[in-house]
C-alpha positions in Angstrom: -5.0 12.2 -16.4 -7.1 9.6 -14.7 -6.8 9.6 -10.9 -6.8 5.8 -10.6 -7.0 2.7 -12.8 -9.1 -0.4 -12.0 -8.5 -3.9 -13.3 -11.6 -5.9 -12.6 -11.3 -9.5 -11.7 -14.0 -12.0 -10.7 -12.3 -13.3 -7.5 -12.5 -12.4 -3.8 -9.1 -10.7 -3.7 -8.7 -7.0 -4.3 -5.1 -5.5 -4.5 -4.8 -1.9 -3.5 -1.8 0.1 -4.8 -2.0 3.6 -3.4 1.6 4.7 -3.8 2.8 3.5 -7.2 1.7 6.6 -9.1 4.1 9.3 -10.2 1.7 11.9 -11.6 2.1 15.4 -10.1 -0.1 18.1 -11.7 2.1 20.8 -13.3 0.7 23.6 -11.0 1.8 21.5 -8.0 5.1 20.2 -9.4 6.5 23.8 -9.8 6.1 24.2 -6.0 8.2 21.2 -5.1 11.8 21.8 -4.2 14.7 19.6 -5.3 14.0 17.0 -2.7 10.3 16.8 -3.6 10.9 16.8 -7.3 12.9 13.6 -6.9 9.8 11.7 -5.9 12.0 9.4 -3.9 9.2 8.0 -1.7 7.4 6.2 -4.6 6.5 2.6 -4.3 8.5 2.1 -7.5 7.4 -0.7 -9.9 4.8 -2.1 -7.6 2.3 -2.8 -10.4 4.9 -4.6 -12.4 6.0 -6.7 -9.4 2.4 -8.0 -8.8 1.3 -8.2 -12.4 -0.1 -11.6 -13.4 0.3 -13.2 -10.0 -3.4 -13.8 -9.5 -5.4 -13.2 -12.6 -8.8 -13.4 -10.8 -7.9 -10.5 -8.5 -9.1 -7.0 -9.0 -6.5 -4.2 -8.8 -7.1 -0.6 -7.8 -4.1 1.6 -8.3 -3.6 5.3 -7.8 -1.8 7.2 -10.6 -1.2 10.3 -8.4 2.0 10.7 -6.4 1.7 10.6 -2.6 3.2 14.1 -2.4 0.0 15.4 -4.0 -2.0 13.6 -1.4 -1.3 10.3 0.4 -4.1 7.8 -0.3 -3.0 5.7 2.6 -3.5 8.4 5.3 -6.5 9.2 7.4 -8.5 11.8 5.5 -9.0 13.6 8.8 -5.3 14.0 9.1 -4.9 11.8 12.2 -1.6 10.1 12.7 -1.3 6.3 12.1 1.6 6.0 14.5 1.3 8.5 17.4 4.7 9.4 18.9 6.7 8.1 15.9 8.0 10.0 12.9 5.7 9.6 9.9 4.4 11.7 7.0 1.0 13.4 6.8 -2.0 13.4 4.5 -0.2 15.9 2.3 3.4 15.4 3.2 5.6 18.3 4.2 8.8 16.3 4.3 10.2 13.2 2.6 10.9 10.0 4.4 14.3 11.4 5.4 12.6 14.3 7.2 13.7 16.9 4.6 11.2 19.5 3.4 9.8 18.8 0.0 8.1 22.2 -0.8 9.7 25.5 -1.8 9.7 28.0 1.1 6.2 29.5 1.4 4.7 27.1 -1.2 3.4 24.5 1.3 -0.3 23.7 0.7 -3.0 25.4 2.8 -5.7 23.6 4.7 -8.2 24.6 2.0 -6.0 23.2 -0.7 -5.5 20.0 1.2 -9.3 19.6 1.4 -9.6 20.2 -2.4 -6.9 17.6 -3.1 -8.7 15.2 -0.7 -11.9 15.5 -2.7 -10.2 15.4 -6.1 -7.8 12.5 -5.5 -8.1 10.7 -2.2 -11.9 10.3 -2.2 -12.2 9.0 -5.8 -9.5 6.4 -5.2 -11.2 5.1 -2.1 -14.6 5.1 -3.8 -13.1 2.8 -6.4 -11.5 0.6 -3.8 -14.7 0.4 -1.8 -16.7 -0.5 -4.9 -14.2 -3.3 -5.8 -14.4 -4.8 -2.3 -18.2 -4.6 -2.3 -18.4 -6.3 -5.7 -16.1 -9.1 -4.5 -18.1 -9.6 -1.3 -21.4 -9.6 -3.1 -20.1 -12.3 -5.5 -18.3 -14.5 -2.9 -19.7 -13.6 0.5 -16.2 -12.4 1.5 -13.6 -10.0 0.3 -9.9 -9.7 1.1 -8.0 -6.5 0.5 -4.2 -7.1 0.0 -2.7 -3.7 0.2 0.6 -3.6 -1.8 3.4 -1.3 -0.6 7.2 -1.0 -0.7 9.8 1.2 0.9 13.6 1.7 1.0 15.3 -0.7 3.4 17.1 1.9 5.5 15.4 5.1 6.6 16.7 6.3 10.0 14.0 9.0 10.2 11.3 6.3 10.2 12.9 3.2 11.7 16.2 1.8 13.1 18.4 -0.6 11.2 17.5 -2.5 8.1 13.9 -3.3 7.4 13.0 -7.0 6.9 12.0 -8.0 3.3 8.4 -8.9 4.2 6.5 -6.6 6.7 3.0 -8.0 7.2 0.5 -5.6 8.9 -2.9 -6.4 10.3 -3.0 -3.8 13.1 -2.1 -6.5 15.6 -4.7 -9.0 14.2 -7.7 -6.6 14.1 -8.1 -6.2 10.3 -8.5 -9.8 9.2 -9.3 -13.4 10.3 -6.5 -15.2 12.0 -6.3 -17.7 9.1 -5.4 -14.8 6.7 -2.7 -13.4 9.0 -1.2 -16.9 9.5 -1.3 -17.8 5.8 0.6 -14.6 4.8 3.0 -14.7 7.7 3.8 -18.4 7.2 4.6 -17.8 3.5 6.9 -15.0 4.4 8.7 -17.0 7.1 9.0 -20.0 4.8 10.6 -17.9 2.0 14.1 -17.9 3.5 14.0 -14.1 3.5 13.6 -11.9 6.5 10.1 -11.1 7.7 8.1 -9.6 10.6 4.5 -9.5 11.6 3.1 -6.2 12.9 6.5 -4.6 13.3 7.2 -1.0 12.3 4.4 -1.2 9.7 1.2 -2.6 11.2 -1.1 -1.6 8.3 -1.9 1.9 7.1 -5.2 3.7 7.1 -6.5 1.7 4.2 -6.0 -1.6 6.0 -7.4 -0.3 9.2 -10.4 1.4 7.5 -11.5 -1.6 5.3 -10.6 -4.4 7.6 -13.9 -5.5 9.2 -13.6 -9.2 9.5 -16.9 -9.5 11.4 -18.6 -8.0 8.4 -16.8 -10.3 5.9 -14.3 -7.8 4.6 -10.7 -8.6 5.6 -7.6 -6.5 5.0 -3.9 -7.1 5.2 -0.9 -4.9 4.2 2.3 -6.1 2.7 5.2 -3.6 3.0 8.2 -4.9 1.0 11.8 -3.7 1.5 12.7 -2.4 -2.0 16.1 -4.1 -2.1 14.1 -7.3 -2.7 13.2 -6.4 -6.2 14.9 -3.1 -7.3 17.8 -0.8 -6.9 17.3 1.6 -4.0 18.8 4.7 -5.6 17.9 6.9 -8.6 17.0 6.0 -11.3 15.3 3.3 -9.2 15.7 0.5 -11.7 13.7 -2.7 -11.5 16.0 -5.7 -10.8 14.3 -8.7 -12.5 16.7 -11.2 -11.1 15.7 -10.2 -7.5 12.0 -9.7 -8.4 11.9 -13.3 -9.8 12.8 -14.5 -6.3 10.1 -12.5 -4.6 7.2 -12.9 -7.0 6.7 -16.7 -6.3 6.4 -15.9 -2.6 3.8 -13.2 -3.3 2.0 -15.5 -5.7 1.8 -18.2 -3.0 0.4 -15.7 -0.5 -2.3 -14.5 -2.9 -3.2 -18.0 -4.2 -3.5 -19.2 -0.6 -5.8 -16.3 0.4 -7.9 -16.9 -2.7 -8.3 -20.6 -1.9 -9.1 -19.7 1.7 -11.8 -17.2 0.7 -13.4 -19.6 -1.8 -13.3 -22.6 0.6 -16.0 -21.1 2.8 -13.6 -21.2 5.9 -14.0 -17.5 6.4 -17.8 -17.4 6.3 -19.7 -16.2 9.4 -21.6 -19.0 11.2 
């Protein structure tokens, strides 16, 4: 099993997909309890949802499930949202706060480090390489980090999540034009949206977003009701997805044009 897949494009946009994978090595899978084995916290169908929207974009997608190790968490284990409920580098609970490991089968610190080196580091090496290639070719690179999550998760947030949740760590990870382009497209869609709400951008966005150095990053967290059914077997809903895909395509094409226009170049 390959840890990640890369689809190489020749444009300035790189799409990261850290949570769409469902592979759990057998020796790890047997230690998951019933909650963990359900893999409920997957970003289901995220590759299908974005497929073909911007052919020039590169795509780096993890094939490993986030319960093995979360590729969008700080490798040092620091919390993204201090004081709020969240999951860890190797999660001990699901998004509902329920344990996912059989009693006494939780991973040790040594095992977590092994998983980090085996799965987390190679994914980010591939993502870094894709961004560096895009920047070398165009003078600028934009990471569009693709995520989705169930609409209602009381353990993580109150109420129903908006459809489009744009995160830039309060404007720190990208140029203002990038944030505005994505947020404007979301607001114009007729669907609910928020900028830097509950999800401000994960470790990936915050780590790679260095606008002063010509590498920009933005996270899009979609409420899953917008394109699929939010209960097992987690079926893709093409009629819903067909309403969301043009909005995402507009976002990506606008960012691509912005990058190629030279408007983001440092003076």
